[in-house]
N, C-alpha and C positions, 0 to 999 in steps of 0.2 A: 627176548629180543636183544640183539647186540647193542651195546652202548655206543653212541656216536658223539663225537666232539668236533665242533667246527673251529678251525684255527686260521690265523692269518700271519703272514710274514711280510714285513714292510721294507721295500727298497727305497730308502729315504735320501734326499739331497739335503745335507746339513747346511746351515747358515754359518759361513766362515767369518762373518764380519761383526755380527751383533751378539751380545752375551746371552740374550734370551730367545733369539730367533729360532733356534733348533727346537727348544722346548715347546714353543708355540706350535711348530709343525708336528711334533710328537703327539701333543694333546689332540690336535685336529685329526691326526691319523687314527688315534684310539677311537674317536667318535665314528670315523668312516668305517673302520673294521667292525665295530659293534653294530653299525647300521646294516652291515651285511650278514649279521647273525653270528659273528665270531665270538667265541668264549675265551680265546687266548690270542694275544698278539705279541709278536717278537720284533724287536728293532735291532739295528746293527751295533757292532762293537764300538764303544766309546763315541757314539754319535752325538752325545751331548757333552760339551758344546760342539765338538768335532774331533775326529781322529787326528793325531799329530802327523799329518802327511809331510809337513815341513821337515821332520826329522829324518825322513827317508832320502831326501835329496839335498839337504843343506848340511854342511860340516858344523861341528859343535861351535867353532869360533864365530860363525855368523848367525847361529840360530838362537842366541841368547834372548833377543827381544821377543821372538815368537814363543819361546819356552815360558818367559815371564807372562806373556799375554794368556797362555793356557792356564797358568796358575791363577790369574785374576778371574778367569771365567769358569774355572772348574767347579764341580758340584761338591757341596758340603752335605754330609748325611748325619742327621736330618737337616733340612733346610727348605728354601722356597721351591727348588726343583722337585724334591721328593714330595712335598706337600701338593704341588700341582698335579703330579702324576697319580698320586694316591687318590686325590679327589676325582680324577677322571676315571680311574679303575672302579671306584666305588659307585660313581654316578651311572656308569654303563654296565656294571656287574660283569667285568671282564678281567681275566688274569693278564698281567703285563710284564714282559721282560724287556729291560732297557739297559744298554751299555753306556756307562758314563766315565769321564775322567773325574775320579774322586780326589778331593784334596783333604788330607789329614795333616793339619798344621804345615810342616815343611816338606811334605812328600806328596807326590801324585801316584795314583794307582789306576790300573785298568780294572774297573769294577762292574760286576753284573748285579743288577737289582731286580728282584722279582716280587711283584705285588699280587696278592690273591684277589679274588673278585669282590671282596668286601673292603678293599683298599689297604689292607694290612701288609706291611713289608715282611715277607716270610723268608727271603734269602738275600743276603748281602755278601758276595764273595769277590775276592780279588784274584786276578790272574796270577798263577803261581810263578811263572817264569816269563817275563817279557821277552819278545823275540828280536834278536839282532839289534837294529837301531832303536827299538823301543826301550832298551835297557838304559839309554841315556835320559829317558823321560820318566819312566815309572819304577816304583819300588816293587817288591815281590810279596805276593800273598802267602797265606799259610793253608794247612790242610783242613781247616774248619769249613772251608767252602766246598770241599769234596763230599757233598751230602745231597741226598734226594729228599724233597719235601712233599707233603701231601697238600694238594690244592683242590679247587673246585673242579678242575679238569682231570685230576688224577695225580699220580706220582711223577714229579718233575725234577730233573737235574739239568745242570748247565755247565758248559766249558766255553772259554773264549779262544777263538782263533786257533793257533797251533797247539794249544793244550789238547785239542781234539785229536792231534796226531799221536799223542802219547798213550800207548796201550794200557799202562797202569792207571792213568787217570780215567780212561773209559771203563776199565774193569771195576774200579772203586765205585762208580755209579751203577754199573750193571749189578754188582753184588748187593745193592740196596733196592733192587727190583724196580729200576727206572722204567716208566712207561712212555713218557714223552721227553726226548732230549732236546734242549735248546742250544743251538750253536749260532755264533755270529762272527763275522769277519769284517775288516775295514771296507773292502770293495775299492774300486778305482786304484788298484795297486798291482804292480808287477806284470800285468798283461794277461793274455789268454792262458798262459801256463798256470797262473794262480787259480783262475776260474776252473780249469780242468782238474787241478789238484783238489780243490775244495769239493767239486762234484764227486770225484772218486772216493774221497775220504768219507763224506756224509752218507753215501750209498753203502759203503762197506760198514760204516758205524751202525747204521740202522739194522742191517742183516746180522751183524755180529752180536749186537745187544738185544735183538728182537724187540726193538722199540721204534716209535716214530721219531723222526728228526725234523725239526722246524728250524730253518737256517735263514738269516737275514744279512744282507750286505748293503753298504752305502754306495752312492754314485755321485761323482763330481761332474760339473759342466766344464766345457772347454774354457770358459771365461774364468772359472775358479782355478783350474789347473794353471792358467797363465799367471795368476797372481801368486802362486806358490813358488814358481821358478821361471826365470826368463830364458833358461837354456832349453831349447827344444829337445836336445838329447836326453836331458833329465826328465822332461815332461812325459816321455814315453813310459817312464816308470810309474806314472800316475793315471794310467788308462787301463781299462779291462779289469779283470779280477772280480767281476760281479757274478754272484751265484746265489740268488735268493730262491729257496726251494723248500718243498715239503716232501719228505721221503717216507715210504711205508716200511714196516718191519721186514719186508722181503727185498728191500734195497731198490725199490722202484720209485720214480717220480709219480706222485699222485696227480699232479697237474704240471704243465710245462713250466720251467723255471723262468725267472726274470733275469736277464743278463745285460740289459741296457735301459737307461732312463729310470724314472720313478714308477712306482706301482705298488699295489697291494695284492698279494697272492692269497687266495682263500681256498680251503679244502676241508672236506669232511673226513675225519678219522674213524674208521671202523675198528674199535678197540679189540674185537674178537680176533683180529689178525695177529695180535701179540701172542695169543695162545696157539694159534695155527702155526706160527713160526717156531715157538718154543717147543712144540710137540716134536719138531724135527731137530732143533738145535737150541739148547739152553746153556749158555756159556757159564752160568754159575750154578747149574743144577745137574741134570742127568748127563750133560756133556762135559762136566768138570771132574777133576781128580784133585781135590784140595789136599789130600794126604801126600801128593807129589809136588804140586805147585799151588801156592796160595799167596795172598797179598797182605802185607802189614801196613795199616793206615794210621798215621799220627794225625788225628783230627782235632787236637787241642789248639785253641787260638794262642798265638805267640804274644808275648808282652815284653816291652823293653825294660821292665822293672820287676824284680822278684824280691819281695820284702822278707827280711829275716825274722820279723816278729809280727804276729797277727794284728791287724788293725781292722776293727769293725767297719764294713762298708767299703773297704779298699778294693779297687777293681783288679789289681795285680795278684797273681798267684802268690800265696804266702806259706812260709814254713816256720813252725815254732822252733824255739831254741833247742839244741840237741840235749836229749836226756830229760827234758821237762815233762811234767804230766800232761800239759796241754799239747805238746808235740806228739805224745803217744795217743791221745784221745781225739784230738781235733780233726773233724772231717776234711779240713782244707789240706791236710797232709796225707791224703788217701794213698794207700800203697801202690795203686796202679800208676802213679805219677813218678816220673824220673826226676833226677836232681834239678834239671833246668825247667821243671814245670810242665813238660810235655807228657802226653798220655799215649800209650801205644795200644792199639787194638788189632786183632787179627781178623781179616776179612777172608772167608773161604771162597 
């Protein structure tokens, strides 16, 4: 009998005013999705506390106060927000993907957090390249997040927003035999053009990787848009762009998408469709030529500090002194690492 997985994608209206308002809405939506039998639920990009919409329409000179407010309300991992979502995932026995603005001391990151059904955090990845205006807000992640993890619903990978446009990012996850791809975008941005682009992308992505794609976007009310900019011309850039959808490995919508307002999309995934698609096209198997074209993935976490001498328990990558016995024998100086502490692996 074919394995079935019920999933949910949430088009959520974030709370732009209070520090914990969006978290409360997320926890409530987890319960609503679970009540409908969902085993996996996906939320929009950096929906907690909210996507930095202000950065798209305000120049840097005038956006300092909003940027500081985002710092004050951003998510620390681990912390109260991760504790609350972990508890909800565990209580309902559901896998949860949530996009957050993560604060790591003096920097913010666009971060994707994935909890398994037992409440354990199994993936914490940062968007590798913030897009356009986002570069004024977020730092860049590293290759350690380009990984697929085993969960209660299968092998799951994730990319944020325009990372999904990058074919090498997609291939890195496909090469790890991703079954369910989780994508999310900000929503309420750029207009219908953005919604059309997202739909085209995720449908292609599903067919290319022979995986299911679960995609979630956020949605702003007209009242919220008015608080972000007093200029009606600029407000046009804060409408549309919503495409909450669930796509089959054949590139088809399983259920109609949500493009306006709030809502929860629920669908059953027939996991046998993955093999059905791969029988015809397996991008990393019988339809690949790795001796002609392959991918090199540096998936080593970066660190701002590399110690010259080993220190027990130190978190940074360490190298023993040149010519010492410890340097020759110590596992921390494994030969597959380059001089800056990175590790290179070939993905066929």
